[in-house]
VOPAGU-2260 file (C-alpha; in pm, 1 decimal, decimal comma):
REM VOPAGU-2260
SITE   aa  ch    i         X         Y         Z
SITE  MET   A    0    5532,2    1988,4   -4553,9
SITE  THR   A    1    5213,7    1783,0   -4575,5
SITE  THR   A    2    4908,0    1994,4   -4509,4
SITE  GLU   A    3    4604,6    1879,8   -4312,6
SITE  SER   A    4    4395,4    1922,1   -4628,2
SITE  THR   A    5    4623,4    1688,8   -4824,2
SITE  MET   A    6    4619,9    1434,7   -4542,4
SITE  THR   A    7    4242,2    1447,3   -4540,7
SITE  GLU   A    8    4221,1    1405,1   -4918,0
SITE  ASN   A    9    4449,6    1101,7   -4907,8
SITE  SER   A   10    4263,4     950,0   -4616,1
SITE  LEU   A   11    3926,4    1000,0   -4781,0
SITE  ALA   A   12    4057,8     834,1   -5094,6
SITE  ALA   A   13    4180,7     543,7   -4883,6
SITE  LEU   A   14    3823,8     496,8   -4763,0
SITE  GLY   A   15    3722,3     427,5   -5122,6
SITE  LEU   A   16    3538,4     754,6   -5172,5
SITE  ASP   A   17    3552,3     773,4   -5550,8
SITE  ARG   A   18    3256,6    1014,3   -5551,6
SITE  PRO   A   19    3195,7    1378,0   -5456,6
SITE  GLU   A   20    3169,5    1443,0   -5086,2
SITE  THR   A   21    2816,2    1450,8   -4950,4
SITE  GLY   A   22    2630,4    1782,0   -4927,5
SITE  ASP   A   23    2296,3    1883,1   -4780,7
SITE  ASP   A   24    1980,2    1678,1   -4729,1
SITE  ALA   A   25    2145,2    1340,2   -4706,0
SITE  VAL   A   26    2228,9    1063,7   -4460,9
SITE  VAL   A   27    2568,7     892,3   -4460,9
SITE  PRO   A   28    2602,3     547,4   -4296,2
SITE  PHE   A   29    2938,7     441,1   -4154,7
SITE  THR   A   30    3106,0     178,3   -3939,8
SITE  LEU   A   31    3389,3     194,1   -3687,7
SITE  GLU   A   32    3493,2    -167,1   -3709,3
SITE  LYS   A   33    3777,5    -147,6   -3457,0
SITE  LEU   A   34    3537,8       8,4   -3205,9
SITE  ASP   A   35    3251,4    -235,3   -3274,5
SITE  THR   A   36    3030,9      60,3   -3365,8
SITE  ARG   A   37    2811,0     166,8   -3654,1
SITE  GLY   A   38    2634,6     493,8   -3717,1
SITE  ARG   A   39    2481,4     756,2   -3944,1
SITE  VAL   A   40    2543,1    1123,9   -4008,6
SITE  VAL   A   41    2257,0    1343,8   -4126,3
SITE  ARG   A   42    2303,1    1686,0   -4283,5
SITE  LEU   A   43    1993,0    1897,0   -4355,5
SITE  GLY   A   44    1974,9    2224,8   -4545,0
SITE  PRO   A   45    1695,1    2328,6   -4784,0
SITE  ALA   A   46    1463,0    2050,6   -4665,9
SITE  LEU   A   47    1477,4    2169,3   -4305,1
SITE  ASP   A   48    1457,5    2535,4   -4403,3
SITE  THR   A   49    1137,1    2462,7   -4592,8
SITE  ILE   A   50     981,4    2281,6   -4295,9
SITE  LEU   A   51    1069,5    2551,1   -4042,5
SITE  SER   A   52    1017,9    2861,8   -4256,3
SITE  ARG   A   53     681,1    2760,2   -4395,4
SITE  HIS   A   54     503,2    2826,5   -4064,0
SITE  ASP   A   55     726,2    3114,8   -3950,6
SITE  TYR   A   56     776,4    2951,6   -3611,9
SITE  PRO   A   57     924,1    3158,6   -3327,9
SITE  LEU   A   58    1295,6    3081,5   -3295,1
SITE  PRO   A   59    1274,2    2856,2   -2986,1
SITE  VAL   A   60     996,2    2650,9   -3146,8
SITE  ALA   A   61    1177,3    2623,4   -3480,0
SITE  ARG   A   62    1496,8    2509,9   -3311,4
SITE  LEU   A   63    1315,2    2244,0   -3108,7
SITE  LEU   A   64    1125,0    2112,1   -3410,6
SITE  GLY   A   65    1450,6    2112,8   -3607,5
SITE  GLU   A   66    1610,2    1883,4   -3349,2
SITE  ALA   A   67    1310,1    1650,7   -3371,2
SITE  VAL   A   68    1341,2    1643,6   -3752,1
SITE  VAL   A   69    1711,2    1554,5   -3734,4
SITE  LEU   A   70    1648,6    1283,0   -3475,8
SITE  SER   A   71    1370,8    1135,9   -3690,3
SITE  ALA   A   72    1594,3    1135,6   -3997,1
SITE  LEU   A   73    1870,4     957,4   -3806,7
SITE  ILE   A   74    1633,8     684,9   -3687,8
SITE  GLY   A   75    1390,9     664,6   -3978,9
SITE  SER   A   76    1666,7     632,2   -4237,8
SITE  SER   A   77    1751,0     291,8   -4086,9
SITE  LEU   A   78    1421,9     140,4   -4206,1
SITE  LYS   A   79    1478,8    -138,0   -4457,3
SITE  PHE   A   80    1121,2    -143,8   -4587,2
SITE  GLN   A   81     863,9      88,7   -4741,7
SITE  GLY   A   82     700,9     226,5   -4432,0
SITE  ARG   A   83     687,7     518,3   -4192,5
SITE  PHE   A   84     864,1     622,4   -3875,8
SITE  ILE   A   85     670,9     873,9   -3666,9
SITE  LEU   A   86     814,0    1072,0   -3376,9
SITE  GLN   A   87     560,3    1253,8   -3159,8
SITE  THR   A   88     567,0    1441,2   -2830,2
SITE  GLN   A   89     258,1    1532,9   -2629,9
SITE  THR   A   90     322,0    1754,8   -2330,7
SITE  ASP   A   91     184,3    2026,5   -2105,6
SITE  GLY   A   92     454,0    2282,0   -2194,1
SITE  PRO   A   93     442,9    2586,8   -2424,9
SITE  VAL   A   94     528,2    2357,2   -2717,0
SITE  ASN   A   95     262,8    2095,9   -2652,7
SITE  LEU   A   96     298,4    1890,5   -2971,7
SITE  LEU   A   97     578,4    1790,3   -3206,4
SITE  VAL   A   98     513,1    1552,3   -3494,3
SITE  VAL   A   99     772,6    1436,0   -3745,6
SITE  ASP   A  100     678,9    1184,9   -4013,2
SITE  PHE   A  101     956,1    1002,6   -4200,9
SITE  GLU   A  102     835,0     811,3   -4504,5
SITE  ALA   A  103    1099,3     558,5   -4607,2
SITE  PRO   A  104    1327,0     577,5   -4782,4
SITE  ASP   A  105    1369,9     953,6   -4814,3
SITE  GLY   A  106    1068,4    1174,3   -4734,2
SITE  ILE   A  107    1034,1    1383,0   -4420,3
SITE  ARG   A  108     788,7    1641,0   -4287,1
SITE  GLY   A  109     732,9    1801,6   -3948,2
SITE  TYR   A  110     491,6    2016,7   -3751,7
SITE  ALA   A  111     488,2    2191,7   -3412,7
SITE  ARG   A  112     192,8    2323,1   -3212,0
SITE  TYR   A  113     250,1    2578,7   -2940,3
SITE  ASP   A  114      63,6    2806,9   -2701,4
SITE  HIS   A  115     154,9    3163,3   -2802,4
SITE  ASP   A  116      85,7    3324,0   -2464,8
SITE  ALA   A  117     268,1    3051,4   -2273,8
SITE  LEU   A  118     563,7    3079,0   -2511,3
SITE  VAL   A  119     584,6    3457,1   -2460,8
SITE  LYS   A  120     586,7    3411,4   -2082,6
SITE  ALA   A  121     853,0    3142,6   -2106,4
SITE  SER   A  122    1068,7    3361,1   -2332,4
SITE  GLU   A  123    1036,4    3661,8   -2101,0
SITE  ALA   A  124    1145,1    3442,4   -1810,0
SITE  GLY   A  125    1437,5    3299,3   -2007,1
SITE  LYS   A  126    1290,6    2950,1   -1991,0
SITE  THR   A  127    1341,5    2830,7   -2347,2
SITE  SER   A  128    1547,7    2515,0   -2303,6
SITE  PRO   A  129    1396,8    2204,1   -2467,9
SITE  ALA   A  130    1292,5    2067,6   -2128,8
SITE  GLU   A  131    1123,0    2394,8   -2032,7
SITE  LEU   A  132     946,6    2431,3   -2367,3
SITE  LEU   A  133     817,7    2073,6   -2365,3
SITE  GLY   A  134     727,3    2041,2   -1998,5
SITE  ASN   A  135     589,2    1711,0   -1873,2
SITE  GLY   A  136     472,6    1444,5   -2112,0
SITE  HIS   A  137     583,8    1159,4   -2333,3
SITE  LEU   A  138     772,6    1093,5   -2652,0
SITE  ALA   A  139     640,8     817,4   -2875,9
SITE  MET   A  140     819,5     650,5   -3166,4
SITE  THR   A  141     599,0     452,1   -3401,3
SITE  ILE   A  142     688,0     221,0   -3688,9
SITE  ASP   A  143     418,9     163,0   -3949,9
SITE  GLN   A  144     499,8    -102,0   -4210,6
SITE  GLY   A  145     176,2     -58,7   -4401,3
SITE  PRO   A  146    -195,1    -144,4   -4391,1
SITE  HIS   A  147    -148,6    -521,0   -4361,3
SITE  THR   A  148      86,3    -517,3   -4062,5
SITE  GLU   A  149      43,5    -414,8   -3702,6
SITE  ARG   A  150     196,4     -88,1   -3591,5
SITE  TYR   A  151     434,8    -100,9   -3299,8
SITE  GLN   A  152     522,0     183,2   -3071,6
SITE  GLY   A  153     759,7     268,0   -2789,8
SITE  ILE   A  154     684,3     541,1   -2537,9
SITE  VAL   A  155     919,4     709,9   -2292,3
SITE  ALA   A  156     869,4     992,5   -2044,0
SITE  LEU   A  157    1030,7    1322,2   -2137,4
SITE  ASN   A  158    1288,7    1312,8   -1860,8
SITE  GLY   A  159    1598,9    1504,5   -1961,0
SITE  ASN   A  160    1727,2    1845,9   -2057,2
SITE  SER   A  161    1724,5    1783,4   -2431,6
SITE  LEU   A  162    1593,0    1555,3   -2702,8
SITE  GLU   A  163    1939,6    1399,9   -2710,7
SITE  GLU   A  164    1902,9    1288,1   -2348,5
SITE  VAL   A  165    1549,0    1163,9   -2408,8
SITE  ALA   A  166    1670,1     960,9   -2707,3
SITE  HIS   A  167    1948,0     806,7   -2497,8
SITE  SER   A  168    1697,3     703,5   -2232,8
SITE  TYR   A  169    1466,0     566,5   -2498,4
SITE  PHE   A  170    1723,1     333,7   -2650,3
SITE  MET   A  171    1867,3     233,5   -2313,6
SITE  GLN   A  172    1525,8     125,8   -2187,5
SITE  SER   A  173    1420,8     -47,8   -2507,0
SITE  GLU   A  174    1651,7    -350,1   -2469,7
SITE  GLN   A  175    1822,7    -257,2   -2794,2
SITE  ILE   A  176    2188,5    -189,2   -2858,9
SITE  PRO   A  177    2343,2     108,4   -2673,7
SITE  THR   A  178    2300,4     430,7   -2870,1
SITE  GLN   A  179    2444,2     781,4   -2852,0
SITE  VAL   A  180    2306,3    1084,4   -3038,0
SITE  ARG   A  181    2424,5    1438,1   -3115,0
SITE  LEU   A  182    2193,0    1701,6   -3265,1
SITE  ALA   A  183    2256,0    2060,2   -3377,1
SITE  VAL   A  184    2028,9    2320,8   -3538,5
SITE  ALA   A  185    2135,7    2668,4   -3650,9
SITE  GLN   A  186    2043,2    2964,6   -3867,6
SITE  MET   A  187    2314,2    3074,5   -4109,1
SITE  THR   A  188    2351,0    3338,0   -4379,5
SITE  THR   A  189    2553,2    3309,6   -4695,9
SITE  LYS   A  190    2710,8    3574,8   -4912,0
SITE  GLY   A  191    2448,7    3739,2   -5130,2
SITE  ASP   A  192    2158,0    3593,0   -4932,6
SITE  HIS   A  193    2049,0    3812,6   -4645,0
SITE  ARG   A  194    1775,8    3580,2   -4513,2
SITE  PRO   A  195    1904,7    3340,7   -4248,1
SITE  ARG   A  196    1852,8    2980,9   -4357,9
SITE  TRP   A  197    1793,4    2691,6   -4122,1
SITE  ARG   A  198    2049,9    2415,4   -4122,2
SITE  ALA   A  199    2106,0    2113,1   -3903,6
SITE  GLY   A  200    2320,3    1810,3   -3853,1
SITE  GLY   A  201    2316,3    1501,9   -3640,1
SITE  MET   A  202    2512,2    1187,8   -3568,3
SITE  LEU   A  203    2398,1     858,9   -3421,2
SITE  ILE   A  204    2627,2     575,8   -3315,6
SITE  GLN   A  205    2531,9     229,1   -3193,8
SITE  HIS   A  206    2734,7     -44,1   -3027,7
SITE  LEU   A  207    2740,9    -364,6   -3229,5
SITE  PRO   A  208    2668,3    -699,4   -3061,0
SITE  ALA   A  209    2986,7    -846,6   -2917,4
SITE  TYR   A  210    2908,8   -1180,5   -3077,0
SITE  GLY   A  211    2924,2   -1044,7   -3429,9
SITE  GLY   A  212    2707,7   -1192,5   -3704,3
SITE  SER   A  213    2372,9   -1159,6   -3531,1
SITE  VAL   A  214    2169,9    -870,8   -3664,4
SITE  MET   A  215    1992,9    -646,4   -3415,7
SITE  SER   A  216    1721,5    -397,6   -3507,4
SITE  ASP   A  217    1803,3     -28,3   -3510,9
SITE  LEU   A  218    1467,5      46,0   -3355,5
SITE  PRO   A  219    1279,9     -55,5   -3043,4
SITE  GLY   A  220    1009,3    -316,0   -3069,9
SITE  ASN   A  221     691,4    -246,5   -2881,9
SITE  GLY   A  222     572,7    -180,3   -2530,6
SITE  ASP   A  223     601,0      91,4   -2272,7
SITE  PHE   A  224     967,4     163,6   -2210,7
SITE  ASP   A  225     914,7     388,7   -1908,6
SITE  ASP   A  226     990,0      82,5   -1696,3
SITE  PRO   A  227    1365,7      89,0   -1612,6
SITE  SER   A  228    1356,6    -285,2   -1548,6
SITE  MET   A  229    1341,4    -332,6   -1926,2
SITE  ALA   A  230    1698,7    -210,5   -1960,7
SITE  ASP   A  231    1959,0    -482,6   -2005,9
SITE  PRO   A  232    2123,7    -535,5   -1665,1
SITE  ASP   A  233    2397,1    -755,6   -1809,4
SITE  PHE   A  234    2538,7    -500,2   -2051,1
SITE  VAL   A  235    2896,1    -404,4   -1966,3
SITE  GLU   A  236    3034,3    -109,5   -2161,8
SITE  ALA   A  237    3315,2    -214,5   -2394,0
SITE  ASP   A  238    3634,7     -12,0   -2434,7
SITE  GLY   A  239    3566,6      44,5   -2804,6
SITE  TRP   A  240    3220,1     177,8   -2736,1
SITE  THR   A  241    3355,2     407,3   -2466,1
SITE  GLU   A  242    3608,5     551,0   -2708,4
SITE  ALA   A  243    3344,8     597,7   -2978,6
SITE  LYS   A  244    3122,1     789,4   -2734,4
SITE  VAL   A  245    3405,4    1003,3   -2602,0
SITE  MET   A  246    3502,1    1111,1   -2953,4
SITE  LEU   A  247    3142,4    1187,3   -3047,0
SITE  ALA   A  248    3110,1    1405,8   -2736,6
SITE  THR   A  249    3384,9    1631,1   -2874,2
SITE  VAL   A  250    3179,0    1729,9   -3178,8
SITE  GLU   A  251    3069,7    2092,2   -3170,8
SITE  ASP   A  252    2732,5    2212,5   -3297,5
SITE  LEU   A  253    2896,8    2417,8   -3572,7
SITE  GLU   A  254    3075,6    2110,0   -3705,7
SITE  LEU   A  255    2748,7    1921,1   -3738,1
SITE  ALA   A  256    2573,9    2201,8   -3927,6
SITE  ASP   A  257    2868,7    2352,2   -4118,8
SITE  PRO   A  258    2791,4    2350,9   -4495,0
SITE  ASP   A  259    3165,4    2354,7   -4570,7
SITE  LEU   A  260    3242,7    2043,8   -4366,8
SITE  SER   A  261    3117,2    1728,6   -4536,2
SITE  PRO   A  262    3004,4    1428,9   -4328,5
SITE  GLU   A  263    3303,1    1234,7   -4463,0
SITE  ARG   A  264    3552,2    1496,4   -4346,3
SITE  LEU   A  265    3379,5    1521,7   -4010,3
SITE  LEU   A  266    3403,5    1145,6   -3964,2
SITE  PHE   A  267    3770,1    1147,9   -4058,3
SITE  ARG   A  268    3834,0    1433,1   -3816,3
SITE  LEU   A  269    3677,6    1230,1   -3535,1
SITE  TYR   A  270    3787,8     874,5   -3606,7
SITE  HIS   A  271    4096,3     883,8   -3831,6
SITE  GLU   A  272    4311,1     718,7   -3565,4
SITE  THR   A  273    4088,0     413,3   -3527,3
SITE  GLY   A  274    3956,4     404,8   -3883,1
SITE  VAL   A  275    3612,8     462,5   -4029,3
SITE  ARG   A  276    3438,4     299,9   -4323,9
SITE  VAL   A  277    3191,8     524,4   -4504,1
SITE  PHE   A  278    2906,2     399,7   -4723,9
SITE  PRO   A  279    2726,7     577,8   -5009,4
SITE  PRO   A  280    2482,9     847,7   -4896,5
SITE  ALA   A  281    2105,3     841,2   -4932,0
SITE  ASP   A  282    1922,5    1157,6   -5028,9
SITE  LEU   A  283    1651,7    1309,9   -4811,0
SITE  GLU   A  284    1377,5    1551,5   -4911,3
SITE  GLU   A  285    1096,9    1749,0   -4757,3
SITE  ARG   A  286     783,8    1577,7   -4880,9
SITE  CYS   A  287     426,3    1591,8   -4760,7
SITE  THR   A  288     197,9    1294,3   -4811,6
SITE  CYS   A  289    -128,1    1490,4   -4815,4
SITE  SER   A  290    -343,5    1486,8   -5130,4
SITE  ALA   A  291    -692,4    1589,2   -5240,6
SITE  ASP   A  292    -791,6    1224,4   -5286,7
SITE  ARG   A  293    -684,5    1125,7   -4934,8
SITE  ILE   A  294    -866,7    1416,3   -4773,9
SITE  GLU   A  295   -1176,7    1357,6   -4982,5
SITE  ASP   A  296   -1177,3     992,8   -4873,2
SITE  MET   A  297   -1136,5    1099,0   -4509,7
SITE  LEU   A  298   -1425,8    1345,0   -4530,7
SITE  ALA   A  299   -1648,9    1087,4   -4696,9
SITE  ASN   A  300   -1575,2     794,4   -4466,4
SITE  SER   A  301   -1470,5     940,8   -4131,1
SITE  PHE   A  302   -1725,8    1217,6   -4088,3
SITE  SER   A  303   -2104,2    1221,9   -4083,3
SITE  GLU   A  304   -2313,9    1454,0   -4295,3
SITE  GLU   A  305   -2382,8    1656,6   -3982,1
SITE  ASP   A  306   -2009,0    1691,9   -3920,4
SITE  ARG   A  307   -1950,1    1805,7   -4277,5
SITE  ASN   A  308   -2232,0    2059,8   -4251,4
SITE  GLU   A  309   -2063,8    2209,3   -3945,3
SITE  MET   A  310   -1738,4    2234,8   -4141,4
SITE  THR   A  311   -1903,6    2418,0   -4430,3
SITE  VAL   A  312   -1829,8    2789,6   -4455,9
SITE  ASP   A  313   -1960,9    3001,4   -4745,2
SITE  GLY   A  314   -2071,6    2690,1   -4929,1
SITE  GLU   A  315   -1745,6    2495,0   -4912,6
SITE  ILE   A  316   -1533,4    2280,8   -4685,2
SITE  GLU   A  317   -1174,5    2393,8   -4648,3
SITE  VAL   A  318    -909,3    2159,5   -4509,7
SITE  VAL   A  319    -557,1    2292,0   -4452,9
SITE  CYS   A  320    -269,4    2047,1   -4409,3
SITE  GLU   A  321     -90,4    2118,8   -4081,8
SITE  PHE   A  322     240,0    2002,3   -4227,0
SITE  CYS   A  323     266,2    2182,9   -4561,6
SITE  SER   A  324     -14,8    2442,1   -4526,6
SITE  THR   A  325    -175,4    2338,4   -4855,7
SITE  ALA   A  326    -545,4    2430,3   -4859,0
SITE  TYR   A  327    -798,0    2190,7   -5014,6
SITE  HIS   A  328   -1154,5    2294,7   -5096,7
SITE  PHE   A  329   -1456,7    2068,0   -5139,0
SITE  ASN   A  330   -1821,8    2112,1   -5224,2
SITE  PRO   A  331   -2022,8    1952,6   -4940,5
SITE  HIS   A  332   -2283,3    1831,4   -5191,8
SITE  GLN   A  333   -2030,5    1596,1   -5352,8
SITE  PHE   A  334   -2051,4    1373,9   -5043,5
SITE  GLN   A  335   -2427,3    1336,1   -5051,3
SITE  THR   A  336   -2558,0     996,3   -5160,4
SITE  GLU   A  337   -2892,6     913,6   -5310,1
SITE  ASN   A  338   -3142,4     741,8   -5081,1
C-alpha cells in the first residue's frame, strides 16, 4: 500500500526539488499556474526568537510584533532591488507603535512600543486581540530604494480584527493585484530545551493578471489608500483565484509554524490536486543596521551642541538602539569644532 509519505516524496521530486527541504528563516516562492496565482511561504525560527526575546515583551505584544515581522518578510522579500521595506503602525492603543524594517534581500528587524499600564488593564479585561491592542490609527508601508530615489508610501486605516484583515484591505485599496495573507505566531518547546522559543509562519498568494505576460508590482505605489474609490471596480473574481483562496483558508496556525512541516510539504498538502511549482528558497536573518559610525554622524549633523549637552550624563552620551538594544557611548567633546 502506498503511504502518504511516499506519495509526498514522489510528488516533491516531480516538482524538481533536487535539494533538501526548506527549514527555518527562509522564504519560498511558488506559483499555482492552473489557478493563475503566485505566492510566497515564510518560515521563521531563530531570527524571530531573537527579535522577540531580546526585549522580553509581554506575550500579547510579542505575538502581535511577530505577526508584523512575518507580514513584512512576506512583502519585503518580493523586492527586486537593494532597498528597504518598512512596515509601521501608529495608534492610540496599548501597543502604540510597531516598526519592522526589511533590508533587501534578507535582513529583518522589528520593535514594539507599548504602554505598560494600558496593557495590564487590557489583559485584565481580556482585551488582547490585535484590534484591541492596536486601537485606532494607521498602518504605513514604505519602500525606500536608496538615497537617490524618492520614497513612496501607502497608508491604510487599521480597520479589521487582525493584521491579516488590514493587509487584505491594504492591497484591495491599492489598485494592485488581489492578495490573500495568512499569519501564525507561536511559542514551542523542543526536547532538551525547556525555554519556549518563538516561531512563525506565513503565506501570501496573489492573483496573476488575466492577460498574462504583463508584469505587475507586488507592492502598492504611492498615495493614501484609505479612499475606497481607489479599489478596482472592474475586477471580477476568477474561479482559479477563488479556489486558491479557499484552500489557503484551510491552513491551520500549527501547520504554518510547525518545524517538522517544510514549506514544500505544506504547499503539496494544499495544492497537490491543481499542481504547484516551487522555486529555490531565499534565506532570511535577523540583522540590525545600526552602527557607531551612523549614530556618530547623526549626533554630529542632526543635533545642536545644546542638544548634545542635554544628552550628556556623567560625561558621556549614551545611545541605545531600540531594535537590537546595543548601547553606544560617545564623548561629547569629540563633536566640538574649533572656531
